[in-house]
N, C-alpha and C positions, 0 to 999 in steps of 0.2 A: 177268339177270347179276348174280352175286356182287360184293361190293365189291372183294375182293383182284382179280378180273379186271379190273374198271373202273381199280381204281389202276394195275395193271401196262400195261394200255393206254394209259393216261396217261403213263407212263414212257417206253415205246417212241416216243409221240408228242414228247416231249421230246427223246429223243436223235436221232430223225429232223429235228425241226425243228433243233436245234442245227448238225446236219451239214449240213443244206440250207442254212441262212442262212450257214455259214462257206465252203459251195462257191459261193454267189451273191455273195460278199465283203460280205455283210451284217453279219457278226460276224466278228472276227479270232478268229484259234485262242487267242490268249493274252488273250482278253478275260473279262470277269470272267463277262457273262453266258453266254458260253459254257460256262465251267466250272458255273456254277450249274445251266444246264441238263442237262449232263452228271450231276451230282451228282444232282439230282431225279430224274432218269432212273434211274440206279443205285440210289436210295433206295426208289423207288417199285417197279421190279423185284423187289428182295428183299423188300419187303413182300410182292409179288404171291407170290413164292417160298415163304414161311412157311407159305403155305396149301397150295399145290399143288409140294411141292417137285421139284426136278430137280439133280441135283449139278452137272452140266456148266453148266446157266444159272446157277448160284450162284455157281461159280467165275469165271465171265465177269463176272458183275454186281459181285461183289468186286473183280476186278482191275480193271475198269473205273473204279471208286470211287477205288481207290488210285491209278491212274495219273493220273486228272484230280486227285486232291488234291496230288501230287507236281508234277504241272505248274503248278497253280495257285500253289504254294508257290515253285517256281522263277521264275515270271512276277512274283510280288511280290518276290522278292528282286532279279531284273534291273531292276525299275522304281525299287526303293529306290538302287541302284547308280546308275543314271542321275540320279536325283533329286540324288544327293549330289554328281554331278560338276558339275553346272550351279552357276554363281555365282547366289545370291539376287538377287532383283529389288530389294530395297531398298537395295542397298548404293551407295555414292555414291562416284566415284573422284576 
């Protein structure tokens, strides 16, 4: 089996693992781990496609990466907004 095929299969495992762990409530959909598994899956998938190109799969992988990055950014902003609303722990009243 060629390297790009193995890398592509690892990408598929990353996608499926992220989805399975999210469905089993082991990972939250807005968790950093979930996003990282999806990003790894997309990157590995695109690497695999760089050797055996398929336009439909390349569009799918690219969009999956974009959606994951946008979601990760939105989650980061939400966490920052929530953090700024909480009073600091070291203040004295």
